[in-house]
C-alpha positions as CSV (number, residue, x, y, z in Angstrom):
1,X,-25.0,-7.0,10.1
2,X,-24.7,-10.7,9.4
3,X,-21.8,-12.3,11.3
4,X,-18.5,-12.3,9.6
5,X,-16.1,-15.2,10.5
6,X,-12.5,-14.3,11.1
7,X,-9.5,-16.2,12.2
8,X,-9.9,-17.2,15.8
9,X,-7.5,-19.2,18.0
10,X,-9.2,-22.3,19.4
11,X,-8.2,-25.4,21.4
12,X,-7.4,-28.3,19.0
13,X,-10.6,-30.3,18.4
14,X,-12.9,-27.5,19.6
15,X,-14.6,-25.5,17.0
16,X,-16.2,-22.1,17.6
17,X,-19.8,-22.0,16.4
18,X,-21.2,-18.7,15.3
19,X,-24.9,-18.6,14.9
20,X,-26.7,-16.4,12.4
21,X,-29.2,-14.2,14.3
22,X,-32.8,-15.0,13.6
23,X,-34.1,-16.6,10.4
24,X,-32.3,-14.9,7.6
25,X,-32.9,-11.4,9.1
26,X,-30.8,-8.7,7.7
27,X,-30.1,-5.1,8.6
28,X,-28.2,-2.3,6.9
29,X,-26.4,0.4,8.8
30,X,-25.6,3.7,7.0
31,X,-23.5,6.5,8.4
32,X,-22.4,10.0,7.6
33,X,-19.5,11.9,9.3
34,X,-18.9,15.6,9.3
35,X,-15.2,15.8,8.3
36,X,-14.8,19.2,9.9
37,X,-16.0,18.4,13.5
38,X,-16.3,14.6,13.6
39,X,-20.1,14.5,14.3
40,X,-21.5,11.1,13.4
41,X,-25.0,10.3,12.2
42,X,-26.2,6.8,11.6
43,X,-29.3,4.8,11.0
44,X,-30.2,1.1,10.7
45,X,-32.8,-0.1,8.2
46,X,-34.1,-3.5,7.1
47,X,-32.3,-3.2,3.8
48,X,-29.8,-1.1,1.9
49,X,-31.7,0.9,-0.7
50,X,-32.3,4.4,-2.1
51,X,-34.8,5.1,0.7
52,X,-32.1,4.5,3.3
53,X,-29.7,6.7,1.4
54,X,-32.3,9.5,1.1
55,X,-33.1,9.3,4.8
56,X,-29.4,9.7,5.6
57,X,-29.2,12.5,3.1
58,X,-32.2,14.2,4.9
59,X,-30.4,14.0,8.2
60,X,-27.3,15.6,6.7
61,X,-29.2,18.4,5.0
62,X,-31.1,19.2,8.3
63,X,-27.8,19.3,10.3
64,X,-26.1,21.4,7.7
65,X,-29.0,23.8,7.3
66,X,-29.3,24.3,11.0
67,X,-25.6,25.5,10.9
68,X,-26.2,27.6,7.8
69,X,-24.1,25.4,5.6
70,X,-24.4,23.4,2.4
71,X,-24.4,19.6,2.8
72,X,-21.7,17.9,0.7
73,X,-21.9,14.1,0.7
74,X,-19.0,12.0,-0.6
75,X,-20.7,8.9,-2.0
76,X,-19.6,5.7,-3.7
77,X,-21.3,4.5,-6.8
78,X,-23.6,2.1,-5.1
79,X,-26.9,1.6,-6.9
80,X,-29.0,3.2,-4.1
81,X,-26.9,6.4,-4.2
82,X,-27.5,7.1,-7.9
83,X,-30.3,8.8,-9.7
84,X,-32.0,5.8,-11.2
85,X,-35.2,4.5,-12.8
86,X,-37.3,4.7,-9.6
87,X,-36.7,8.5,-9.1
88,X,-36.3,8.2,-5.3
89,X,-32.9,9.9,-5.2
90,X,-33.9,12.5,-7.8
91,X,-37.0,13.4,-5.8
92,X,-34.8,13.9,-2.6
93,X,-32.3,16.0,-4.6
94,X,-35.1,18.2,-6.0
95,X,-36.6,18.6,-2.5
96,X,-33.2,19.8,-1.2
97,X,-32.1,21.7,-4.2
98,X,-29.4,24.3,-3.4
99,X,-28.8,22.7,0.1
100,X,-27.0,19.5,-0.9
101,X,-24.3,18.4,-3.3
102,X,-23.4,14.8,-4.0
103,X,-19.7,14.1,-4.9
104,X,-19.4,10.6,-6.5
105,X,-16.1,8.9,-5.9
106,X,-14.6,6.6,-8.5
107,X,-16.0,3.1,-8.6
108,X,-14.2,0.5,-6.4
109,X,-12.2,3.1,-4.5
110,X,-13.0,2.5,-0.8
111,X,-9.7,4.1,0.3
112,X,-11.0,7.4,-1.0
113,X,-14.2,7.2,1.2
114,X,-13.4,8.3,4.7
115,X,-16.4,6.5,6.2
116,X,-14.9,3.2,5.1
117,X,-12.4,3.6,7.9
118,X,-15.2,3.7,10.4
119,X,-16.6,0.4,9.0
120,X,-13.1,-1.1,9.4
121,X,-13.3,-0.4,13.1
122,X,-17.0,-1.3,13.4
123,X,-16.9,-4.8,11.9
124,X,-14.4,-6.3,14.4
125,X,-16.2,-4.7,17.3
126,X,-19.7,-5.7,16.3
127,X,-20.1,-8.4,13.7
128,X,-16.9,-10.5,13.8
129,X,-17.5,-13.8,15.6
130,X,-20.4,-12.5,17.6
131,X,-22.5,-14.7,19.7
132,X,-25.9,-12.9,19.5
133,X,-28.9,-15.1,18.9
134,X,-31.2,-12.5,17.5
135,X,-31.0,-9.4,15.3
136,X,-32.3,-7.0,18.0
137,X,-29.3,-7.8,20.3
138,X,-26.9,-7.4,17.4
139,X,-28.4,-4.1,16.4
140,X,-28.2,-3.0,20.0
141,X,-24.5,-3.8,20.0
142,X,-24.1,-1.8,16.8
143,X,-26.0,1.2,18.1
144,X,-24.0,1.1,21.4
145,X,-20.7,1.0,19.6
146,X,-21.7,3.9,17.2
147,X,-23.0,5.9,20.2
148,X,-19.7,5.5,22.0
149,X,-17.8,6.8,19.0
150,X,-20.3,9.6,18.4
151,X,-20.0,10.8,22.0
152,X,-16.5,11.9,21.3
153,X,-16.1,13.5,17.9
154,X,-12.3,13.6,18.3
155,X,-12.3,9.8,18.4
156,X,-14.3,9.8,15.1
157,X,-11.7,12.0,13.5
158,X,-8.9,9.8,14.8
159,X,-10.6,6.7,13.2
160,X,-10.7,8.6,9.9
161,X,-7.1,9.5,10.2
162,X,-7.8,13.1,11.0
163,X,-6.4,13.7,14.5
164,X,-7.3,17.4,14.4
165,X,-10.5,19.5,14.2
166,X,-10.7,22.0,11.4
167,X,-11.5,25.4,12.6
168,X,-13.2,27.9,10.3
169,X,-11.0,30.8,9.2
170,X,-11.6,34.1,10.9
171,X,-11.2,37.6,9.4
172,X,-7.6,38.5,8.6
173,X,-6.5,41.8,10.0
């Protein structure tokens, strides 16, 4: 959630100053979206790592299990998403065996990852040229924006380019 500088119109001779919040503080936001109904889950942690991914995976599995469904997660090939030397992801997958499937998308293919479209909307609304002086305020902005989007699942689906809600098929007569 560090500030990202973008083109901004300014009066000639006056330069916009964008402060970095805190002293090299960082946060990582992860999110998961139900592509069928637009439900949005997110969490903010101090760093992006396998623990953050596994906590998000846990939320997805719990939500899917409560609905009697299998959790299928589309993931990129980020280091924290793969089964690696630490065994953190393997432990989580073993814990949820039979209730979760990870589908790894090709490397460097953000256009195939629907959640990337959410981040394309989140960045200009939260991190671009912000004027927050501390990380807590910036995180509050992030949580507020995500809560607004999560409050209306149809908006989430529109952001993803899916303006419709998929209905489960009923019995055919």
